[in-house]
N, C-alpha and C positions, 0 to 999 in steps of 0.2 A: 525495737529499733535495730539492735544488732542482727535480728532475724531478717528485717527488710533490707539491710544493707548486704547481708549474705545472698538473699534472694536476687537483689539487683545485680550483685557481681556475677552470680551464676548465669542470670539471663544475659548479660553482656557477653560472657565467655561464649555461651551457645551461639549468640548472633555473630561474634567474631569468627568463630569456627565455621559458620555456614558461608560467610563471605570468603574466608580463606580456602574453603573446600571448593567453592565455585572457581576461584582463580587457579586453584591447583588443577581442577577438572579441565578448564579451559586451556591451561598451559600443557597439559599432557596431550590433549586433542591436537593443538597447533603444532606442538613438538613432533607428533607422530606423522602428521600430514606433511610438515617440512621435510622430515627424514625420508618419507616415501617419496616425495618429489625429488629431492636431491639424489637419492639412490637410483631412481629409475629414469635419470636423463642420461642420454648418451655422452660418452666421453669424447673429447676431441684432443688428440695429442698433436704435436708438431710433426711435421713432414721431415723424417731424418735420412731417409734412403730412397734411392730410385732404382728400378729394375727395368732394363731395356731388353726386350725379348721379341724377336721376329718383327721387327718394326713397330712394336707396341712399347709405350713407356707407361710404367705404373710409378706413382708417387706414394710412398708408404709412411704412415704413421709408425712409430716404434714403441712398442710396449715392453717395459722392463721390469717394473715393480710387480709384486704380486696382485695388488689392487688393480693395476692397470691390465694385467693378464686376464684376471677373472672377469673384468667387465668387457674388455675386447670391444667388439662391434655390437654389443647389446643394445637395444632400444633404438637403434637407428632405422628410420623408415626408408632411407635411400643411401646408396653408395655410388659415387660417380664412376664410370666406366674405367677411368684411368687411375683409380685409388685403391688402397688396400692397407693392411696392417700387417706388420712383421712383429712376431713375438720372439723375444729372447728368453728362453727357459732358464738361463743361467748356468746350466750344466748339461750333461748327457742324461737324458730320461729314457728309460727302457719302457715299453708299452705306453708311450706317450699318448695321452687321450684328450681330445677336444669335443664339445657338444655344442649344440645350437639352442640351448635354452634361453629364451627370451630375445633372441636374434630374430629380427623381423623380415629379413631378406636373405634369399638363397645365396650361398657362397661355395667357392672352390677352396678346399683346405689342402695346402700342400706341406707336408712334413719334411723337414730338412735335418741332416746330420752333418755338421761343418760344411754347409753350403750345398751338399748333394742331396737330391730328392730321395727320399725313403718311401713315401706313399703319397698318392694324389686321390683325393676325394672330390668327385665331380658333383656339383649341383647339391651340396648338403642343404636340406630344406630347414626352414624355420620350425622351432618347437616352442609354442606358447606356454605349454604346461608340461610338467613331469608325469610319467617317465619320458626321457628323451634318449635317442640313440647316441652312443658315445663312439666317436671315429678315433681308432688308435692306429699307431704305427709302431713297428719294431723298436725304433730308437729315433730320438730327435734332439736337437739342441736349439732349434728354431721352428716356428710355424708361421707360414704365410697364408693369409686370407685374402682372396681376391673376389671380384664380382663373379657370380656363377657364369660359366662359360669361358672364362679367361684362360684356364689351363688348357683347354682344347684349342682355343684360338691361337695360342702362342706355342702349342705343342710341347708343354711341360710334361716329361716323362720320368719314370723311376730311374735312378743312378745318374741323371744328368747334374751337372754343377750349375747352380744359379749364381750370378755375379751381381752383387748389389753395390752401388756407388753412393758415398755419402752426399747429401743434399747440402749445397752451401747456404 
């Protein structure tokens, strides 16, 4: 009798572990898919600044946190001609570098030090997989990304001061 109870108990445990294992496996798969979906979605930050340059106005999202800066314009399939993103690096960064990994659209990358342009990268191309070219500037406190062709269209050049106004 005790042998039968022990056997039934062991069978119950094995069945329970199989059910728990299935739920755990499904939970891991669903969790992984959810995490992948959330991390591969484009971010949309509020428009905080405006740049008016040579009769062209750009409305700029403002990235300040490390998470926002790392994600930047990744995963976007389109960027309006009058939009862009301004990155606040939070401090002076020597040999500041940006890349186009997982960015789907070509961009102009403008490195700024206290508002003055230190480097302009025209038509930085998307890079779907590594290795990707890293675009660097000698020094930067901010980086501005605009749709490709915008820097030439508005005649942005090294040493020029760009003035941003806060958007109400």
